N, C-alpha and C positions, 0 to 999 in steps of 0.2 A: 504493500500499499503505499508507504513512504517512499520507497523506489519510484513508482509511477507519478507520484506527485512531483518529486524532483525532475523526472524527465520532462513533464508537462511544462514546468517553469523554465528549465533549461532551453529546451526546443522553441518554446513560446518566445522567450527573450531574444534568442538568434534570430528567428523570423522576423519580428519587430524591427531589430536592428536592420536587417538586410533590406525591409520594406522600406525603411526611411532613407536608406543609401539610394536607393533606385528612385524614389521620389525627389531628392535633392539633385540627384544627376540628370533627371528629366527637365527640372526648372533650370537648371545651369546651361545647359546645351540648347535652349529655345532661342533658335535663329529664325523665327517667323519676319522680323522686321516691322510688325504692325504694333503699335502700342497706342493705348488710349489713357490721358492724364486728365485730371479734373482739379480744379482749384476754385473753392476751398473743398477739402475732402470730408468735412463734417461741419455741422451746424448745432449750436447749443441754443435750446428755446429758454425764453424768460420764464419764471415762475408764474408770471399772469397769463401770458399767453403760450398755448402749446404748439402753435404754429411756427413754423421757420420761413423767414422770407429773406431770400438773398438773390444774387446774381451770380449765377454759375457758368464758368467758363471750361469747355470740354475741348481738347487739343489733342491731336494724334499724329503719329509717323505713318505714312503710308507708302512705304518704299518695299519693293516695286509698286507704281501706281496701279490701283484698282478702283473701279467706280465702289464707293461705300454707302451704307447706310448706318443710321445710328436709331436704335431701338431703346425703349424705356417702358418701364411698368408705372411711369409717371401718367395719371389720367390727362392731363392738359396736354401732353406733348403726343403729336403724331409722329409717324414714321418720317425721318428727314434724311434726304438723300445728297450727296454732294458729288457731282460729275466731273468738276474740274480739279486738276492736280495742283492747282495753286490755293485751294480751300483747305486749311489744316486746323480749323478752330470753328466753334458754334457758341453762342453766348444764349443763355437762357434766363429768365426771370421765374423762379422757384417759389413757391409757397406749399410747405409740406408738414405734414405731421408724422409721417414714418419714412423708413429709408427708402431710397430711390436705386434701382439698378438701371446702368446705362451699359449698352452692348453695341459694339461696332461689327456690322457683318458686311460680307461681300454681296453686292447688290444683284449679281449674276448667279452666284451658286448658293447664297444664303448661309454660307459657312461663317461661324464665328470668328473673327479675327482677334478681339480684345474685349474687356469689358472693365468696368469701375463701379463702386457703390458710395453713393452719398449717405453718412451715417447721420441720423437726426438723434440728438441724445436731449431728453428734458433735464431743465435744471432741477436740482433738490436743495432743500434747506439742509443746512449742517445739522448733522445729529448731535444729540445732547450726549456727553459723555455720561455714561453710567458707571457708577462706582463699584468695583469688582470686589472689595472685601467689605465685611459687615461692620460698622461702627465700633463694635464690641471686640474685633479681632487685634491680636497684637501684632499681626504681620500683615 
């Protein structure tokens, strides 16, 4: 029984280590040349309002050139496509309460080339520190 538990832990840890090495290697040698950047990357809402209002700029590298489209789960944004090789950015006015995902796809093949996510974080009041010991405790 003890031997089988030891084997399970040993082989499980080796397989996890190997899987993490392959995941790092796949990201390290990604030479697609298509990158999507966003600024700002996150928004913190105020305590009074739960919506986040900001001007968002999406920028991309499109080498070699392909006609691309930008898709999003943001309800007010429709599918946007850039046919020109000179277009490398898109500016949006956003009003959101939840995270928003943006994906750059190839217009002809609909292959996903890159993606980014806007994180919307609600502001919270600072928590009151709780006493960890009883008033009668010596330590």
